[in-house]
C-alpha positions in Angstrom: 105.5 148.1 -53.3 106.8 149.7 -55.8 104.8 150.2 -59.0 107.7 148.3 -61.0 107.8 145.8 -58.9 107.9 142.1 -59.5 107.5 140.3 -56.8 103.9 138.6 -58.1 106.3 136.6 -60.6 109.4 135.9 -57.6 111.8 137.9 -58.6 112.3 142.2 -57.2 115.1 144.4 -58.2 113.1 147.0 -56.2 114.6 146.8 -53.0 111.2 147.0 -50.9 111.0 145.3 -47.7 107.4 143.0 -49.7 110.1 140.9 -51.4 112.1 139.9 -48.7 114.7 142.1 -49.8 117.0 143.9 -47.6 116.0 147.2 -48.6 118.3 150.3 -48.6 120.1 151.1 -51.9 123.4 149.1 -53.4 126.7 150.6 -53.7 127.7 152.0 -56.9 131.1 152.7 -55.7 134.0 150.7 -54.9 137.2 151.7 -53.0 140.4 151.5 -54.2 140.9 148.3 -52.5 138.0 146.7 -53.4 138.6 147.8 -57.0 142.2 145.8 -57.4 140.5 142.9 -55.0 137.7 142.0 -57.9 140.2 142.8 -60.5 142.7 140.5 -59.5 140.4 138.1 -59.2 138.7 138.7 -62.7 142.4 138.2 -63.8 142.9 134.8 -62.3 139.4 133.9 -64.0 141.0 134.7 -67.0 143.7 133.1 -66.3 142.4 129.6 -66.1 140.5 130.5 -68.7 143.5 130.9 -70.6 144.5 127.2 -69.9 141.5 125.2 -70.2 141.8 126.5 -74.6 145.1 125.7 -74.4 144.6 122.3 -73.3 141.6 121.9 -75.4 143.5 122.9 -78.0 146.4 120.9 -77.7 144.2 117.5 -77.1 142.2 118.7 -80.5 145.9 118.9 -82.2 146.6 115.2 -81.0 
């Protein structure tokens, strides 16, 4: 067990197997295709947020 492990608290980011984690490492770099996919998803979320704000403003102005 990692000395910084919070397993006893029910949460852990140490990556060890003692907490049911998968072990190994977390990827730090994305491929170009993954970056594009994430940015397109983010853009879609922003567009939905903009639509919601516009609808809310329209309701307030009534």
